[in-house]
ZAKEKE-740311 format. One record per atom (N, C-alpha, C): x, y, z negated; residue number from 1; atom name. Coordinates in steps of 0.2 Angstrom, whole numbers, plus 2048, in hexadecimal, padded with zeros to 3 digits. Example, Ala and Ser with C-alpha at 12.3 -4.5 7.8 and 13.67 -1.06 7.14 Angstrom:
<finus>
     X     Y     Z   seq   atom
   842   7E4   7D9     1      N
   83E   7EA   7D9     1     CA
   842   7F0   7D9     1      C
   840   7F5   7DD     2      N
   844   7FB   7DC     2     CA
   840   800   7D9     2      C
</finus>
This chain:
<finus>
     X     Y     Z   seq   atom
   77B   A3A   78E     1      N
   781   A37   790     1     CA
   781   A34   797     1      C
   77B   A34   79A     2      N
   77A   A31   7A1     2     CA
   77A   A2A   7A1     2      C
   777   A27   7A7     3      N
   778   A20   7A8     3     CA
   779   A20   7B0     3      C
   77D   A1B   7B2     4      N
   780   A1A   7B8     4     CA
   77F   A13   7BB     4      C
   77F   A13   7C2     5      N
   77F   A0C   7C6     5     CA
   783   A0D   7CC     5      C
   787   A07   7CD     6      N
   78B   A07   7D3     6     CA
   78B   A00   7D6     6      C
   78B   A00   7DD     7      N
   78C   9FA   7E0     7     CA
   791   9FA   7E6     7      C
   795   9F5   7E7     8      N
   799   9F4   7EC     8     CA
   798   9ED   7EF     8      C
   797   9ED   7F6     9      N
   795   9E7   7F9     9     CA
   799   9E6   800     9      C
   79A   9E0   802    10      N
   79D   9DF   808    10     CA
   799   9E1   80E    10      C
   793   9E1   80D    11      N
   78E   9E3   813    11     CA
   789   9E8   810    11      C
   786   9EC   814    12      N
   781   9F1   812    12     CA
   77C   9EE   80E    12      C
   77A   9F1   808    13      N
   776   9EE   803    13     CA
   771   9F4   800    13      C
   76B   9F2   7FF    14      N
   766   9F6   7FC    14     CA
   766   9F5   7F4    14      C
   765   9FA   7F0    15      N
   764   9F9   7E9    15     CA
   75E   9FB   7E6    15      C
   759   9FB   7EA    16      N
   752   9FF   7E8    16     CA
   74F   9FB   7E2    16      C
   74F   9F5   7E1    17      N
   74C   9F1   7DC    17     CA
   750   9F3   7D5    17      C
   756   9F3   7D5    18      N
   75A   9F5   7CF    18     CA
   759   9FC   7CD    18      C
   758   A00   7D2    19      N
   756   A07   7D0    19     CA
   74F   A09   7CE    19      C
   74B   A04   7D0    20      N
   743   A06   7CF    20     CA
   740   A01   7CB    20      C
   741   9FA   7CC    21      N
   73C   9F5   7CA    21     CA
   73F   9F0   7C5    21      C
   745   9EF   7C4    22      N
   748   9EA   7C0    22     CA
   747   9EB   7B9    22      C
   748   9E6   7B5    23      N
   746   9E6   7AE    23     CA
   749   9EC   7AA    23      C
   74F   9EF   7AC    24      N
   752   9F5   7A9    24     CA
   754   9F9   7AF    24      C
   750   9FB   7B4    25      N
   752   9FF   7B9    25     CA
   754   A05   7B7    25      C
   758   A09   7BC    26      N
   75B   A0F   7BA    26     CA
   755   A14   7B8    26      C
   750   A14   7BC    27      N
   74B   A19   7BA    27     CA
   748   A18   7B3    27      C
   748   A12   7B1    28      N
   746   A11   7AA    28     CA
   74B   A14   7A5    28      C
   751   A13   7A7    29      N
   757   A16   7A3    29     CA
   756   A1E   7A3    29      C
   754   A21   7A8    30      N
   752   A28   7A8    30     CA
   74D   A2A   7A2    30      C
   748   A25   7A2    31      N
   743   A27   79D    31     CA
   745   A25   796    31      C
   749   A1F   795    32      N
   74B   A1E   78E    32     CA
   750   A18   78F    32      C
   757   A19   78D    33      N
   75C   A15   78E    33     CA
   75D   A10   788    33      C
   762   A0C   787    34      N
   763   A08   782    34     CA
   764   A0B   77B    34      C
   766   A11   77B    35      N
   767   A15   775    35     CA
   760   A19   773    35      C
   75B   A18   777    36      N
   755   A1B   775    36     CA
   755   A23   778    36      C
   759   A25   77C    37      N
   75A   A2B   77E    37     CA
   757   A2C   786    37      C
   755   A31   787    38      N
   753   A33   78E    38     CA
   759   A36   792    38      C
   759   A35   799    39      N
   75E   A38   79D    39     CA
   75A   A3C   7A2    39      C
   758   A42   7A0    40      N
   753   A46   7A4    40     CA
   755   A4C   7A8    40      C
   75C   A4D   7A8    41      N
   75F   A53   7AB    41     CA
   761   A52   7B2    41      C
   75D   A4E   7B6    42      N
   75F   A4D   7BD    42     CA
   761   A46   7BF    42      C
   761   A45   7C6    43      N
   763   A3E   7C8    43     CA
   766   A3F   7CF    43      C
   769   A3A   7D1    44      N
   76C   A3A   7D8    44     CA
   76E   A33   7DA    44      C
   76E   A32   7E1    45      N
   770   A2C   7E4    45     CA
   775   A2D   7EA    45      C
   77A   A29   7EB    46      N
   77E   A2A   7F0    46     CA
   780   A23   7F3    46      C
   782   A23   7FA    47      N
   783   A1D   7FD    47     CA
   789   A1F   802    47      C
   78D   A19   803    48      N
   793   A1A   808    48     CA
   793   A13   80C    48      C
   795   A14   812    49      N
   796   A0E   817    49     CA
   79B   A11   81C    49      C
   7A1   A0D   81C    50      N
   7A6   A0E   821    50     CA
   7A8   A16   821    50      C
   7A9   A18   81B    51      N
   7AC   A1F   81A    51     CA
   7A7   A25   81B    51      C
   7A0   A23   81D    52      N
   79B   A28   81D    52     CA
   797   A28   817    52      C
   796   A2E   814    53      N
   793   A2E   80D    53     CA
   78D   A33   80E    53      C
   788   A32   80A    54      N
   782   A37   809    54     CA
   780   A36   802    54      C
   77D   A3C   7FF    55      N
   77A   A3B   7F9    55     CA
   774   A40   7F8    55      C
   770   A3F   7F3    56      N
   76A   A43   7F2    56     CA
   76A   A44   7EA    56      C
   768   A4A   7E8    57      N
   768   A4C   7E1    57     CA
   762   A50   7E0    57      C
   75F   A50   7DA    58      N
   75A   A54   7D7    58     CA
   75B   A55   7D0    58      C
   759   A5B   7CE    59      N
   75A   A5D   7C7    59     CA
   754   A5B   7C2    59      C
   74E   A5A   7C5    60      N
   749   A57   7C1    60     CA
   74A   A50   7BF    60      C
   747   A4E   7B9    61      N
   747   A47   7B7    61     CA
   745   A42   7BC    61      C
   749   A3C   7BD    62      N
   747   A37   7C2    62     CA
   740   A35   7C1    62      C
   73E   A34   7BA    63      N
   737   A32   7B9    63     CA
   732   A37   7BB    63      C
   733   A3D   7BD    64      N
   72E   A42   7BF    64     CA
   72F   A44   7C7    64      C
   734   A40   7CA    65      N
   735   A42   7D1    65     CA
   732   A3D   7D6    65      C
   72E   A40   7DB    66      N
   72B   A3C   7E0    66     CA
   731   A3A   7E5    66      C
   736   A3D   7E5    67      N
   73C   A3B   7EA    67     CA
   740   A35   7E7    67      C
   740   A34   7E1    68      N
   744   A2F   7DE    68     CA
   742   A28   7E2    68      C
   73C   A26   7E2    69      N
   73A   A1F   7E5    69     CA
   73C   A1F   7EC    69      C
   73B   A25   7F0    70      N
   73D   A25   7F7    70     CA
   744   A24   7F8    70      C
   748   A28   7F4    71      N
   74F   A27   7F5    71     CA
   752   A20   7F3    71      C
   74F   A1D   7EE    72      N
   751   A17   7EC    72     CA
   750   A12   7F1    72      C
   74A   A12   7F4    73      N
   748   A0E   7FA    73     CA
   74C   A0E   800    73      C
   74F   A14   801    74      N
   753   A16   807    74     CA
   75A   A16   806    74      C
   75D   A16   800    75      N
   764   A16   7FF    75     CA
   767   A0F   800    75      C
   76C   A0E   805    76      N
   76F   A08   807    76     CA
   776   A09   809    76      C
   77A   A05   807    77      N
   781   A06   809    77     CA
   786   A00   807    77      C
   78C   A00   809    78      N
   791   9FB   806    78     CA
   793   9FE   7FF    78      C
   792   A04   7FE    79      N
   793   A07   7F7    79     CA
   78C   A0B   7F5    79      C
   789   A0A   7EF    80      N
   784   A0E   7ED    80     CA
   785   A10   7E6    80      C
   784   A17   7E5    81      N
   784   A1A   7DE    81     CA
   77E   A1D   7DC    81      C
   77C   A1C   7D6    82      N
   776   A20   7D3    82     CA
   777   A22   7CC    82      C
   774   A27   7CA    83      N
   775   A2A   7C4    83     CA
   76F   A2E   7C1    83      C
   76E   A2D   7BB    84      N
   769   A32   7B7    84     CA
   76D   A35   7B2    84      C
   76B   A3C   7B1    85      N
   770   A40   7AD    85     CA
   76D   A42   7A6    85      C
   771   A42   7A1    86      N
   76F   A46   79B    86     CA
   775   A4B   79A    86      C
   774   A51   79B    87      N
   779   A56   79B    87     CA
   77D   A57   795    87      C
   784   A57   796    88      N
   788   A59   791    88     CA
   78C   A5F   793    88      C
   791   A5E   797    89      N
   795   A64   79A    89     CA
   791   A66   7A0    89      C
   78F   A6D   7A0    90      N
   78C   A6F   7A6    90     CA
   784   A6F   7A6    90      C
   781   A75   7A7    91      N
   77A   A75   7A6    91     CA
   776   A71   7AC    91      C
   770   A6F   7AB    92      N
   76C   A6B   7B0    92     CA
   76B   A70   7B6    92      C
   76E   A6E   7BB    93      N
   76E   A72   7C2    93     CA
   76F   A6E   7C7    93      C
   76D   A70   7CD    94      N
   76F   A6B   7D3    94     CA
   776   A6A   7D4    94      C
   77A   A70   7D3    95      N
   782   A6F   7D4    95     CA
   785   A6B   7CF    95      C
   781   A69   7C9    96      N
   784   A65   7C4    96     CA
   781   A5E   7C3    96      C
   77D   A5C   7C9    97      N
   77A   A56   7C9    97     CA
   77E   A51   7CD    97      C
   77F   A4B   7CA    98      N
   783   A45   7CD    98     CA
   77E   A42   7D3    98      C
   782   A3F   7D8    99      N
   789   A3E   7D9    99     CA
   78C   A45   7DC    99      C
   792   A46   7DA   100      N
   796   A4B   7DD   100     CA
   799   A49   7E3   100      C
   799   A4D   7E9   101      N
   79B   A4B   7EF   101     CA
   7A0   A50   7F1   101      C
   7A6   A4E   7F3   102      N
   7AC   A52   7F6   102     CA
   7AE   A4E   7FC   102      C
   7AC   A50   802   103      N
   7AE   A4D   808   103     CA
   7AA   A46   808   103      C
   7AE   A40   809   104      N
   7AB   A3A   809   104     CA
   7AB   A37   802   104      C
   7AE   A3A   7FD   105      N
   7AE   A38   7F6   105     CA
   7A8   A39   7F2   105      C
   7A6   A34   7EE   106      N
   7A0   A35   7E9   106     CA
   7A2   A33   7E2   106      C
   7A0   A36   7DD   107      N
   7A1   A35   7D6   107     CA
   79B   A35   7D2   107      C
   79A   A30   7CD   108      N
   795   A31   7C8   108     CA
   799   A30   7C1   108      C
   797   A32   7BC   109      N
   79A   A32   7B5   109     CA
   795   A32   7B0   109      C
   797   A2D   7AB   110      N
   794   A2D   7A5   110     CA
   799   A2E   79F   110      C
   798   A33   79B   111      N
   79C   A35   796   111     CA
   79E   A3D   796   111      C
   7A3   A3F   793   112      N
   7A5   A46   793   112     CA
   7AC   A47   791   112      C
   7AF   A4D   793   113      N
   7B6   A4F   791   113     CA
   7B5   A54   78B   113      C
   7B8   A52   785   114      N
   7B8   A56   77F   114     CA
   7BC   A5D   781   114      C
   7BA   A62   77E   115      N
   7BD   A69   77E   115     CA
   7BF   A6A   786   115      C
   7BA   A69   78A   116      N
   7BB   A6A   791   116     CA
   7BD   A71   793   116      C
   7BB   A76   790   117      N
   7BD   A7D   791   117     CA
   7C4   A7E   791   117      C
   7C7   A7A   78C   118      N
   7CE   A7A   78B   118     CA
   7D2   A76   790   118      C
   7CF   A70   791   119      N
   7D2   A6B   796   119     CA
   7D2   A6E   79D   119      C
   7CD   A71   79F   120      N
   7CC   A73   7A6   120     CA
   7D1   A77   7A9   120      C
   7D5   A7C   7A6   121      N
   7DA   A7F   7A9   121     CA
   7E0   A7A   7AB   121      C
   7E1   A75   7A6   122      N
   7E7   A70   7A8   122     CA
   7E5   A6C   7AE   122      C
   7DE   A6B   7AF   123      N
   7DC   A67   7B4   123     CA
   7DD   A6B   7BB   123      C
   7DA   A71   7BA   124      N
   7DB   A76   7C0   124     CA
   7E2   A77   7C3   124      C
   7E7   A77   7BE   125      N
   7EE   A78   7C0   125     CA
   7F0   A72   7C4   125      C
   7ED   A6D   7C4   126      N
   7EF   A67   7C8   126     CA
   7ED   A67   7CF   126      C
   7E8   A6B   7D0   127      N
   7E4   A6B   7D7   127     CA
   7E7   A70   7DC   127      C
   7E7   A6E   7E2   128      N
   7E8   A73   7E7   128     CA
   7E2   A78   7E8   128      C
   7E4   A7E   7EB   129      N
   7DF   A83   7EC   129     CA
   7D8   A80   7EF   129      C
   7D9   A7C   7F4   130      N
   7D3   A79   7F7   130     CA
   7CF   A74   7F3   130      C
   7D3   A70   7EE   131      N
   7CF   A6C   7EA   131     CA
   7CC   A70   7E4   131      C
   7CF   A76   7E2   132      N
   7CB   A7A   7DD   132     CA
   7C5   A7D   7E1   132      C
   7C5   A7F   7E7   133      N
   7BF   A82   7EA   133     CA
   7BA   A7D   7EB   133      C
   7BC   A77   7EB   134      N
   7B6   A71   7EC   134     CA
   7B2   A71   7E7   134      C
   7B4   A73   7E1   135      N
   7B0   A72   7DB   135     CA
   7AA   A77   7DA   135      C
   7A4   A75   7DB   136      N
   79F   A7A   7DB   136     CA
   79B   A7B   7D5   136      C
   79B   A76   7D1   137      N
   797   A76   7CA   137     CA
   79C   A77   7C4   137      C
   799   A76   7BE   138      N
   79D   A77   7B8   138     CA
   79E   A71   7B4   138      C
   79C   A6B   7B7   139      N
   79D   A65   7B3   139     CA
   7A4   A63   7B2   139      C
   7A6   A5F   7AD   140      N
   7AC   A5C   7AC   140     CA
   7AD   A56   7B2   140      C
   7A7   A53   7B3   141      N
   7A7   A4E   7B8   141     CA
   7A9   A50   7BF   141      C
   7A7   A56   7C2   142      N
   7A9   A58   7C8   142     CA
   7B0   A5A   7C8   142      C
   7B3   A5D   7C3   143      N
   7BA   A5E   7C2   143     CA
   7BE   A58   7C3   143      C
   7BB   A53   7BF   144      N
   7BF   A4C   7BF   144     CA
   7BF   A4A   7C7   144      C
   7BA   A4A   7CA   145      N
   7BA   A48   7D1   145     CA
   7C0   A4C   7D5   145      C
   7C0   A52   7D4   146      N
   7C5   A56   7D8   146     CA
   7CC   A54   7D6   146      C
   7CD   A52   7CF   147      N
   7D4   A50   7CD   147     CA
   7D5   A49   7D1   147      C
   7D0   A45   7D1   148      N
   7D1   A3E   7D4   148     CA
   7D3   A3F   7DB   148      C
   7D0   A43   7DF   149      N
   7D2   A44   7E6   149     CA
   7D8   A48   7E7   149      C
   7DA   A4C   7E2   150      N
   7E1   A4F   7E3   150     CA
   7E6   A4A   7E2   150      C
   7E5   A46   7DD   151      N
   7EA   A40   7DC   151     CA
   7EA   A3C   7E2   151      C
   7E5   A3A   7E5   152      N
   7E4   A36   7EB   152     CA
   7E8   A3A   7F1   152      C
   7E7   A40   7F1   153      N
   7EB   A44   7F7   153     CA
   7F2   A43   7F6   153      C
   7F5   A43   7F0   154      N
   7FC   A43   7EE   154     CA
   7FF   A3C   7EF   154      C
   7FA   A37   7EF   155      N
   7FC   A30   7EF   155     CA
   7F7   A2C   7F3   155      C
   7F7   A2D   7FA   156      N
   7F1   A2A   7FE   156     CA
   7F1   A23   7FF   156      C
   7F7   A20   7FD   157      N
   7F7   A18   7FE   157     CA
   7F6   A15   7F7   157      C
   7F5   A19   7F2   158      N
   7F4   A15   7EB   158     CA
   7ED   A12   7EB   158      C
   7ED   A0D   7E8   159      N
   7E6   A0A   7E7   159     CA
   7E2   A0E   7E2   159      C
   7DB   A0E   7E3   160      N
   7D7   A13   7DF   160     CA
   7D7   A12   7D8   160      C
   7D8   A0C   7D6   161      N
   7D8   A0B   7CE   161     CA
   7DF   A0E   7CB   161      C
   7E4   A0F   7CF   162      N
   7EA   A12   7CD   162     CA
   7E9   A1A   7CD   162      C
   7E6   A1C   7D2   163      N
   7E4   A23   7D2   163     CA
   7DF   A25   7CC   163      C
   7DB   A21   7CA   164      N
   7D6   A22   7C5   164     CA
   7DA   A22   7BE   164      C
   7DF   A1D   7BE   165      N
   7E3   A1C   7B7   165     CA
   7E7   A23   7B6   165      C
   7EA   A26   7BC   166      N
   7EE   A2C   7BB   166     CA
   7E9   A31   7B9   166      C
   7E4   A32   7BC   167      N
   7DF   A38   7BA   167     CA
   7DD   A37   7B2   167      C
   7DB   A31   7B0   168      N
   7D9   A30   7A9   168     CA
   7DF   A31   7A4   168      C
   7E5   A2F   7A6   169      N
   7EA   A30   7A2   169     CA
   7EC   A38   7A1   169      C
   7EB   A3C   7A7   170      N
   7EC   A43   7A6   170     CA
   7E7   A46   7A1   170      C
   7E0   A43   7A2   171      N
   7DB   A46   79E   171     CA
   7DC   A44   796   171      C
   7DE   A3E   795   172      N
   7E0   A3C   78E   172     CA
   7E5   A41   78B   172      C
   7EA   A43   78F   173      N
   7EF   A47   78C   173     CA
   7ED   A4E   78B   173      C
   7E9   A51   790   174      N
   7E6   A57   78F   174     CA
   7E1   A58   789   174      C
   7DD   A53   788   175      N
   7D9   A53   783   175     CA
   7DC   A53   77C   175      C
   7E2   A4E   77C   176      N
   7E5   A4E   776   176     CA
   7E9   A54   774   176      C
   7EB   A58   779   177      N
   7EE   A5F   778   177     CA
   7E8   A64   776   177      C
   7E3   A64   779   178      N
   7DE   A69   779   178     CA
   7D9   A68   773   178      C
   7D8   A62   771   179      N
   7D3   A60   76B   179     CA
   7D7   A5B   767   179      C
   7DB   A5D   763   180      N
   7DF   A57   75F   180     CA
   7DA   A53   75B   180      C
   7D4   A55   759   181      N
   7CF   A52   755   181     CA
   7CC   A4C   759   181      C
   7CC   A4D   760   182      N
   7C9   A48   764   182     CA
   7CC   A42   765   182      C
   7C9   A3D   768   183      N
   7CC   A36   769   183     CA
   7CC   A35   770   183      C
   7D2   A36   773   184      N
   7D2   A36   77A   184     CA
   7D4   A2F   77D   184      C
   7D6   A2A   779   185      N
   7D8   A24   77B   185     CA
   7D2   A1F   77A   185      C
   7D3   A19   77D   186      N
   7CD   A14   77C   186     CA
   7CC   A12   775   186      C
   7C6   A11   773   187      N
   7C5   A0F   76C   187     CA
   7C1   A09   76C   187      C
   7C2   A05   766   188      N
   7BE   9FF   765   188     CA
   7B7   A01   762   188      C
   7B6   A07   760   189      N
   7AF   A09   75D   189     CA
   7AA   A07   761   189      C
   7A4   A05   75F   190      N
   79E   A04   762   190     CA
   79B   A0B   763   190      C
   79C   A0E   769   191      N
   799   A15   76A   191     CA
   792   A15   76A   191      C
   78E   A0F   76B   192      N
   787   A0F   76A   192     CA
   784   A11   763   192      C
   789   A10   75E   193      N
   787   A11   757   193     CA
   788   A18   755   193      C
   78C   A1C   759   194      N
   78F   A22   757   194     CA
   78A   A28   758   194      C
   78A   A2D   754   195      N
   785   A33   754   195     CA
   788   A37   75A   195      C
   783   A3C   75C   196      N
   785   A40   762   196     CA
   78B   A44   760   196      C
   78C   A47   759   197      N
   792   A4B   757   197     CA
   798   A47   758   197      C
   798   A40   756   198      N
   79E   A3C   756   198     CA
   7A0   A3B   75D   198      C
   79B   A3A   762   199      N
   79C   A39   769   199     CA
   7A0   A3F   76C   199      C
   79E   A45   76A   200      N
   7A1   A4B   76C   200     CA
   7A9   A4B   76C   200      C
   7AB   A47   767   201      N
   7B2   A47   766   201     CA
   7B6   A41   76A   201      C
   7B2   A3E   76E   202      N
   7B6   A38   771   202     CA
   7B6   A39   778   202      C
   7BC   A39   77B   203      N
   7BC   A39   783   203     CA
   7B9   A33   786   203      C
   7B4   A34   78A   204      N
   7B0   A2F   78D   204     CA
   7B0   A30   794   204      C
   7B3   A2B   798   205      N
   7B3   A2B   79F   205     CA
   7B1   A25   7A2   205      C
   7AB   A24   7A3   206      N
   7A8   A1E   7A7   206     CA
   7A7   A21   7AE   206      C
   7AC   A20   7B3   207      N
   7AB   A23   7B9   207     CA
   7AA   A1D   7BE   207      C
   7A6   A1F   7C3   208      N
   7A5   A1B   7CA   208     CA
   7A6   A20   7CF   208      C
   7AB   A1E   7D4   209      N
   7AC   A23   7D9   209     CA
   7AE   A1F   7DF   209      C
   7AD   A22   7E5   210      N
   7AF   A1F   7EB   210     CA
   7B3   A24   7F0   210      C
   7B7   A22   7F4   211      N
   7BA   A26   7F9   211     CA
   7B7   A25   800   211      C
   7B1   A22   800   212      N
   7AD   A21   805   212     CA
   7AE   A19   808   212      C
   7B2   A16   805   213      N
   7B4   A0F   807   213     CA
   7B4   A0A   801   213      C
   7B8   A0C   7FC   214      N
   7B9   A08   7F6   214     CA
   7B6   A0B   7F0   214      C
   7B3   A07   7EB   215      N
   7B0   A09   7E5   215     CA
   7B5   A08   7E0   215      C
   7B6   A0D   7DC   216      N
   7BB   A0D   7D6   216     CA
   7B8   A10   7D0   216      C
   7BC   A10   7CA   217      N
   7B9   A13   7C4   217     CA
   7BD   A11   7BE   217      C
   7B9   A12   7B9   218      N
   7BC   A11   7B2   218     CA
   7B7   A10   7AD   218      C
   7B9   A0C   7A8   219      N
   7B5   A0C   7A2   219     CA
   7B9   A0F   79C   219      C
   7B6   A14   799   220      N
   7BA   A17   793   220     CA
   7B4   A1A   78E   220      C
   7B3   A16   789   221      N
   7AF   A18   783   221     CA
   7A7   A19   785   221      C
   7A5   A16   78A   222      N
   79E   A15   78B   222     CA
   79C   A0E   78D   222      C
   796   A0C   78D   223      N
   795   A05   78F   223     CA
   795   A05   797   223      C
   798   9FF   799   224      N
   798   9FD   7A0   224     CA
   797   9F6   7A1   224      C
   793   9F4   7A6   225      N
   792   9ED   7A7   225     CA
   793   9EB   7AE   225      C
   795   9E5   7B0   226      N
   796   9E3   7B7   226     CA
   793   9DD   7B9   226      C
   791   9DC   7BF   227      N
   78E   9D6   7C1   227     CA
   791   9D4   7C8   227      C
   793   9CE   7C9   228      N
   796   9CC   7D0   228     CA
   791   9C8   7D3   228      C
   78F   9C9   7DA   229      N
   78B   9C5   7DE   229     CA
   78F   9C2   7E4   229      C
   78E   9BB   7E4   230      N
   792   9B8   7EA   230     CA
   78E   9B6   7F0   230      C
   788   9B8   7F0   231      N
   784   9B7   7F6   231     CA
   77D   9BB   7F5   231      C
   77A   9BC   7FB   232      N
   774   9C0   7FB   232     CA
   76E   9BB   7F8   232      C
   76B   9BE   7F3   233      N
   765   9BA   7F0   233     CA
   75F   9BE   7F2   233      C
   759   9BA   7F2   234      N
   753   9BD   7F3   234     CA
   751   9C0   7EC   234      C
   750   9C7   7EC   235      N
   74E   9CA   7E6   235     CA
   748   9C8   7E3   235      C
   749   9C6   7DC   236      N
   743   9C3   7D9   236     CA
   73E   9C8   7D8   236      C
   73F   9CF   7D9   237      N
   73A   9D4   7D8   237     CA
   736   9D5   7DE   237      C
   739   9D6   7E4   238      N
   735   9D7   7EA   238     CA
   735   9D1   7EF   238      C
   739   9CC   7EE   239      N
   739   9C6   7F2   239     CA
   73D   9C7   7F8   239      C
   741   9CD   7F9   240      N
   744   9CE   7FF   240     CA
   74C   9CE   7FE   240      C
   750   9CC   803   241      N
   757   9CD   803   241     CA
   759   9D5   803   241      C
   75D   9D7   7FF   242      N
   75F   9DE   7FF   242     CA
   765   9DF   804   242      C
   768   9DA   807   243      N
   76D   9DB   80C   243     CA
   76C   9D6   811   243      C
   76F   9D7   817   244      N
   76E   9D3   81D   244     CA
   774   9D2   821   244      C
   779   9CF   81E   245      N
   77F   9CD   821   245     CA
   77E   9C8   827   245      C
   783   9C8   82C   246      N
   783   9C3   831   246     CA
   782   9BC   82E   246      C
   77F   9B7   831   247      N
   77F   9B1   82F   247     CA
   785   9AD   82C   247      C
   78B   9AF   830   248      N
   791   9AB   82E   248     CA
   795   9B0   82A   248      C
   793   9B5   827   249      N
   797   9BA   823   249     CA
   797   9B8   81C   249      C
   79C   9B9   818   250      N
   79C   9B8   811   250     CA
   79A   9BE   80E   250      C
   795   9BE   80A   251      N
   793   9C4   806   251     CA
   795   9C4   7FF   251      C
   797   9CA   7FC   252      N
   798   9CA   7F5   252     CA
   797   9D2   7F3   252      C
   795   9D2   7ED   253      N
   793   9D9   7EA   253     CA
   795   9D9   7E3   253      C
   797   9DF   7E1   254      N
   798   9E1   7DA   254     CA
   794   9E6   7D8   254      C
   790   9E6   7D2   255      N
   78C   9EB   7D0   255     CA
   78F   9ED   7C9   255      C
   78F   9F4   7C7   256      N
   791   9F6   7C1   256     CA
   78B   9FB   7BF   256      C
   78A   9FB   7B8   257      N
   785   9FF   7B5   257     CA
   786   A00   7AE   257      C
   783   A06   7AB   258      N
   784   A07   7A4   258     CA
   780   A02   7A0   258      C
   77B   9FF   7A2   259      N
   777   9FA   79F   259     CA
   776   9F5   7A3   259      C
   775   9EF   7A1   260      N
   773   9E9   7A5   260     CA
   76C   9EB   7A8   260      C
   76B   9EA   7AE   261      N
   765   9EC   7B1   261     CA
   760   9E6   7B3   261      C
   763   9E0   7B4   262      N
   75F   9DA   7B5   262     CA
   761   9D5   7B0   262      C
   75D   9CF   7B1   263      N
   75F   9C9   7AC   263     CA
   764   9C5   7AF   263      C
   768   9C7   7B3   264      N
   76E   9C3   7B6   264     CA
   774   9C3   7B1   264      C
   779   9C0   7B2   265      N
   77F   9BF   7AE   265     CA
   784   9C5   7AE   265      C
   782   9CA   7AC   266      N
   786   9D0   7AB   266     CA
   78C   9CF   7A6   266      C
   792   9D2   7A8   267      N
   797   9D2   7A3   267     CA
   79A   9D9   7A1   267      C
   79C   9DA   79B   268      N
   79E   9E1   799   268     CA
   7A5   9E2   79C   268      C
   7A6   9E8   79F   269      N
   7AC   9EA   7A1   269     CA
   7B0   9EC   79B   269      C
   7B7   9EA   79B   270      N
   7BB   9EC   795   270     CA
   7BB   9F3   794   270      C
   7BB   9F6   78E   271      N
   7BC   9FD   78C   271     CA
   7C3   9FE   78D   271      C
   7C5   A04   790   272      N
   7CB   A06   792   272     CA
   7CE   A03   798   272      C
   7CA   A03   79D   273      N
   7CC   9FF   7A3   273     CA
   7CB   A04   7A9   273      C
   7CF   A02   7AF   274      N
   7CE   A05   7B5   274     CA
   7CD   A00   7BA   274      C
   7CA   A01   7C0   275      N
   7C8   9FC   7C5   275     CA
   7C7   9FF   7CC   275      C
   7C8   9FB   7D1   276      N
   7C5   9FC   7D7   276     CA
   7C4   9F6   7DB   276      C
   7C0   9F6   7E0   277      N
   7BD   9F0   7E4   277     CA
   7C2   9EF   7E9   277      C
   7C3   9E8   7EB   278      N
   7C7   9E6   7F0   278     CA
   7C3   9E4   7F6   278      C
   7C6   9E2   7FC   279      N
   7C2   9E1   802   279     CA
   7BC   9DD   802   279      C
   7BC   9D8   7FD   280      N
   7B6   9D3   7FC   280     CA
   7B1   9D6   7F7   280      C
   7B2   9DC   7F5   281      N
   7AD   9E0   7F0   281     CA
   7AE   9DD   7E9   281      C
   7B3   9D9   7E8   282      N
   7B4   9D7   7E1   282     CA
   7B8   9DC   7DD   282      C
   7B8   9DC   7D7   283      N
   7BB   9E2   7D3   283     CA
   7C2   9E0   7D1   283      C
   7C7   9E4   7D2   284      N
   7CE   9E4   7CF   284     CA
   7CE   9E8   7C9   284      C
   7CF   9E5   7C3   285      N
   7CF   9E9   7BD   285     CA
   7D5   9E9   7B9   285      C
   7D7   9EE   7B7   286      N
   7DD   9EF   7B3   286     CA
   7DC   9F3   7AD   286      C
   7E1   9F2   7A8   287      N
   7E0   9F7   7A2   287     CA
   7E2   9FE   7A3   287      C
   7DF   A03   7A0   288      N
   7E0   A0A   7A1   288     CA
   7E7   A0B   79F   288      C
   7E9   A09   799   289      N
   7F0   A0B   796   289     CA
   7F4   A05   796   289      C
   7F5   A01   79B   290      N
   7F9   9FB   79B   290     CA
   800   9FD   79B   290      C
</finus>
């Protein structure tokens, strides 16, 4: 079901220790996550600063990749995204590996869309010809990115959490029609305790995405944690600062992850919520179905 990591900061920031060496670093979650499962079907990292994005993806497991450490050490931006995949919709291939990049936008996803073969035609009907052509792989995740960008095209001044809400509400409606047995709305169930077959019936959309400037996303039926940092701190692992803002600058950062990565004071993002960051990199959070 994948594990993901995202950071938004006021100034360019490196995430290497959280991806490599922290108590529960993302590479450890590729080997074995909190559920006792591996996430071996590829990995990727993306970064964005001032509207310029880049990403690197590989199909092999992060734990077996010589490139993973090099990319983690060099990935730096005001937005950083990283992902290790356990394939659900779409075979393990380069085209189906996260992050997905369309222009300056990047997206990573933990979860899945039930009955996606039946939902997909409804989603494609919402897209312009250009947006349809932008989809290169077969994952539900990349199709969701195309839908988000289509809705952003139609409402360019809307905040990204509103765009995210509209996309998720479309998907809830389509899943309800295509798979009446499924559970498309937020649930109070502890999804960590459910079997794989039970999870298949639950719409799960933990999304982190950026338009190249702002980080946005959602929590729906998978675990998601957040951590706010109000200053640059010397990393307890490497002893270095991971950001170097000007001396008179106010630095803030928000980190989101499927699992708590460090021993800091993480808080759980409410299930059934959408969010986007504001100029000081703090999180604006709203209920999905308010």
